[in-house]
C-alpha positions as CSV (number, residue, x, y, z in Angstrom):
1,M,21.1,-6.8,-1.9
2,R,19.3,-9.5,-0.1
3,R,16.8,-11.8,-1.8
4,A,13.3,-11.9,-1.2
5,T,11.8,-14.4,0.8
6,G,8.9,-15.3,3.1
7,D,5.7,-13.4,3.0
8,P,4.7,-10.5,1.1
9,K,6.1,-7.3,2.4
10,L,4.2,-3.7,2.5
11,G,6.0,-0.7,2.8
12,L,4.2,2.9,3.5
13,I,5.7,6.3,2.7
14,V,3.4,8.8,4.6
15,S,5.4,12.1,4.4
16,R,4.8,15.2,6.6
17,S,2.7,16.8,3.4
18,V,-0.1,14.5,4.1
19,G,-0.5,16.2,7.6
20,S,-0.1,16.3,11.3
21,A,1.6,13.1,13.3
22,V,-1.9,12.3,14.1
23,Q,-3.2,12.2,10.6
24,R,-0.3,10.6,9.4
25,H,-0.7,7.8,11.7
26,G,-4.5,7.5,11.0
27,L,-3.7,7.2,7.4
28,S,-1.1,4.4,8.0
29,R,-3.1,2.4,10.1
30,R,-6.3,2.4,7.6
31,L,-3.4,1.5,4.8
32,R,-2.2,-1.3,6.7
33,H,-5.6,-2.3,7.4
34,V,-6.8,-2.4,3.8
35,A,-3.8,-3.8,2.4
36,R,-3.9,-7.1,4.7
37,D,-6.9,-8.2,2.3
38,V,-4.7,-7.5,-0.5
39,L,-1.4,-9.1,0.7
40,A,-3.1,-12.8,1.0
41,N,-3.6,-12.6,-2.8
42,L,0.1,-11.8,-3.4
43,N,3.2,-14.5,-4.0
44,D,5.6,-14.7,-1.3
45,S,8.3,-12.9,-2.4
46,E,6.4,-9.8,-3.9
47,H,6.8,-6.3,-2.2
48,I,4.5,-3.6,-2.5
49,V,5.3,0.0,-1.5
50,I,2.4,2.8,-1.1
51,R,3.3,6.4,-1.1
52,A,0.5,8.3,0.4
53,L,-0.5,11.9,-1.2
54,P,-1.8,14.6,0.9
55,S,-5.1,14.0,-0.4
56,S,-5.3,10.6,1.0
57,R,-5.9,11.7,4.5
58,E,-9.5,12.8,3.8
59,V,-10.4,9.5,1.9
60,V,-12.3,6.8,3.7
61,S,-11.1,3.2,3.7
62,A,-13.3,1.6,1.1
63,R,-11.8,4.3,-1.3
64,L,-8.4,3.3,-0.2
65,A,-9.1,-0.1,-0.7
66,E,-10.6,0.3,-4.3
67,E,-7.7,2.7,-5.3
68,L,-5.1,-0.2,-3.9
69,R,-7.0,-3.1,-6.0
70,A,-7.1,-1.0,-9.1
71,G,-3.3,-0.1,-8.8
72,L,-2.2,-4.0,-8.3
73,R,-4.2,-4.9,-11.1
74,R,-2.6,-2.2,-13.4
75,I,0.7,-3.7,-12.2
76,Q,-0.5,-7.3,-12.6
77,S,-1.7,-6.5,-16.5
78,V,2.1,-5.3,-17.1
79,G,3.2,-8.2,-15.7
80,P,7.0,-8.3,-13.6
81,K,9.5,-6.0,-14.5
82,R,13.0,-8.1,-14.2
């Protein structure tokens, strides 16, 4: 296993259950755009993986940003798991 270095990393999981290739790509683009602001607030060694659920294809970007921030707040309140 390689050691985490450099900028924070983002991984997206957008499966076929989300929709057609066009829908999946559109959702991926919106998630990456929303995550840019959030990544600026993370430590350099942190990695975030987002798994898109089928219902997320209809959600507007503002709601995606709210959900992402809420999820990160929940993670940060628990603290790092090491």
